[in-house]
C-alpha positions as CSV (number, residue, x, y, z in Angstrom):
1,M,96.2,81.1,88.1
2,R,95.7,84.4,89.8
3,I,92.1,85.6,90.0
4,Y,90.7,89.1,90.6
5,A,87.6,89.4,92.8
6,G,86.0,92.8,93.0
7,N,82.9,94.6,94.5
8,L,83.5,92.7,97.8
9,R,81.9,93.8,101.0
10,Y,84.3,96.0,102.9
11,S,84.1,93.7,106.0
12,M,85.3,90.7,104.0
13,G,88.7,89.4,105.2
14,D,91.3,87.1,103.6
15,D,89.7,84.0,105.3
16,D,86.3,84.9,103.9
17,L,87.6,85.3,100.4
18,R,89.5,81.9,100.7
19,Q,86.3,80.1,101.8
20,L,84.4,81.6,98.9
21,F,86.8,80.0,96.4
22,E,87.7,76.8,98.3
23,E,84.3,75.4,97.1
24,F,85.9,75.0,93.7
25,G,89.3,73.6,94.7
26,S,92.6,74.2,96.5
27,V,93.4,77.9,97.2
28,Q,97.1,78.7,97.5
29,S,96.4,82.3,98.7
30,A,93.6,84.8,99.2
31,E,94.2,88.4,99.9
32,V,91.8,91.3,100.3
33,I,93.6,94.5,99.3
34,M,93.7,97.1,102.1
35,D,94.2,100.8,102.0
36,R,97.5,101.7,103.6
37,A,96.3,105.0,105.0
38,T,93.1,103.8,106.6
39,S,93.7,100.1,107.0
40,R,90.3,99.5,105.4
41,S,89.4,97.1,102.6
42,K,89.5,98.6,99.1
43,G,86.7,96.2,98.1
44,F,88.7,93.9,96.0
45,G,91.3,91.1,96.3
46,F,93.2,88.4,94.6
47,V,93.1,84.6,94.9
48,E,95.7,82.1,93.6
49,M,94.7,78.6,92.6
50,D,97.2,76.1,91.2
51,D,94.7,74.1,89.1
52,E,93.6,76.1,86.1
53,E,90.5,74.0,85.5
54,Q,89.3,74.6,89.1
55,A,90.1,78.3,88.8
56,R,88.1,78.7,85.6
57,A,85.2,76.9,87.2
58,A,85.4,79.3,90.1
59,I,85.5,82.3,87.8
60,Q,82.5,81.1,85.8
61,A,80.4,80.3,88.9
62,L,81.2,83.4,91.0
63,N,81.3,86.2,88.4
64,G,78.1,88.2,88.9
65,K,77.1,86.1,91.9
66,D,75.3,87.9,94.8
67,V,77.6,87.6,97.9
68,D,76.3,89.3,101.0
69,G,74.1,91.6,98.9
70,R,76.8,92.6,96.4
71,S,77.2,91.3,92.8
72,I,80.8,90.4,92.7
73,T,83.1,90.6,89.7
74,V,85.5,87.7,89.2
75,S,88.0,87.3,86.4
76,E,91.5,86.2,85.6
77,A,94.0,88.8,86.9
78,R,96.1,90.3,84.1
79,P,99.7,91.3,84.6
80,R,100.0,95.1,85.0
81,R,101.7,97.2,82.4
82,S,105.3,97.9,83.4
83,D,104.6,101.6,83.9
84,S,101.9,101.1,86.5
85,G,104.1,100.1,89.4
86,G,102.5,96.8,90.4
87,S,102.3,93.2,89.4
88,Y,98.6,92.6,88.6
89,S,95.5,94.5,87.6
90,Y,91.9,93.7,86.9
């Protein structure tokens, strides 16, 4: 399952995001989305977990949780509409 994580601190990296979700199970990938022009975080990212039950547990536990002073938003990523140019949205 692909998971959206938003309102992340701008200094959070891929490894930090992975560690946040590994508490709930095996993480296949974790990526904080970076701005191409500035190489700075956009404040959101995506996590992939193979086990749907673990992924749902992570979503339930982390959505709204205070992480480093920010209330993060966590939900299942939805496929983007075909006209938006990418593969996933939130």
